[in-house]
Residue, then its C-alpha position, 0 to 999 in steps of 0.5 A: m789174948k789178942v796178938a795182931d803182929s807176926q812176932g806174937i804169932s811166931e812166939l806161939c808157934r815156935p815151941v810147937i814147931e821145935s817139938f817136932d825137931c823143926e825150926l820156924w823159918g818165918i811167918d807171913f800174915k796177909l789180910s785182905s777184905r775177904t780172907r786172912l792167910l797165915r803162912v808158917y814156913i818150917d825147916k830142918s837143918e839135917k833133913s827135908i821137910e816132909i808133908e807129914d811134918c807140915e800136916q802134924i805141925s799145922k794141926q798143933i799150931s791151929s789148936v794153939l792159935d784157936v785157944e789163944d784166940v790170936i786171929q779174929g774171925e776165920y783164917v786159912l793156915e798154911v804150913s810148908s817148907p820155904g822151898i828152893d825159892r825160899p823167902l828171906f825174913s831176917s838178917e841171918h837168912f840174908k847172911k846165910y845166902v851171900g853170893s846167891r841170886v835174890f829178889c827184893k821188893l821195896r816198900i817205896p822206890k829207891y834208885g828209881r825202882r822198887k824191884f831188885n833182882g841180882i847177886l847178894s854181895v853183902a849182908g850186914d845187921s841193918d842192910i844188904e848190897i845187891k849187885m846187878d847190871d854192873a852196879s851195886y845197890s845198898l838196901s836197908y832191911i827196913e826198906i824191904e817189903n819182901a825178899n826171896l832166893i832165886y834158884d838158877y836152874 
């Protein structure tokens, strides 16, 4: 089986992660000329993620991915919690953090810029609104390359 996309990898990882009473927060798969990096973010609703959770889940996911042969060649697997500056992967993630400070980087410029750092004021099924510098900017999920929370210290 050859799975080239994050969705296919997610489908293989999710049952393993759930067997440890954790949830799959998101997958980040980076390809470069020298390395392949697969980051798997896990979370728990009631407790914090411990290093032991990451270690055990990493071993199980590694076995599943190797058996299914989903990534050609060598790759580095990282399993971690999303952390306080957690990446936002889905509309549900954005909806959960309305009112929080976020950073979004777009695939191509919009409103004369690619980077937005402001308060997430609206999160719908297809787009979000970020308030910054006394202005509001509407961005569709399709336009967003990556996004994460910004923790205000």
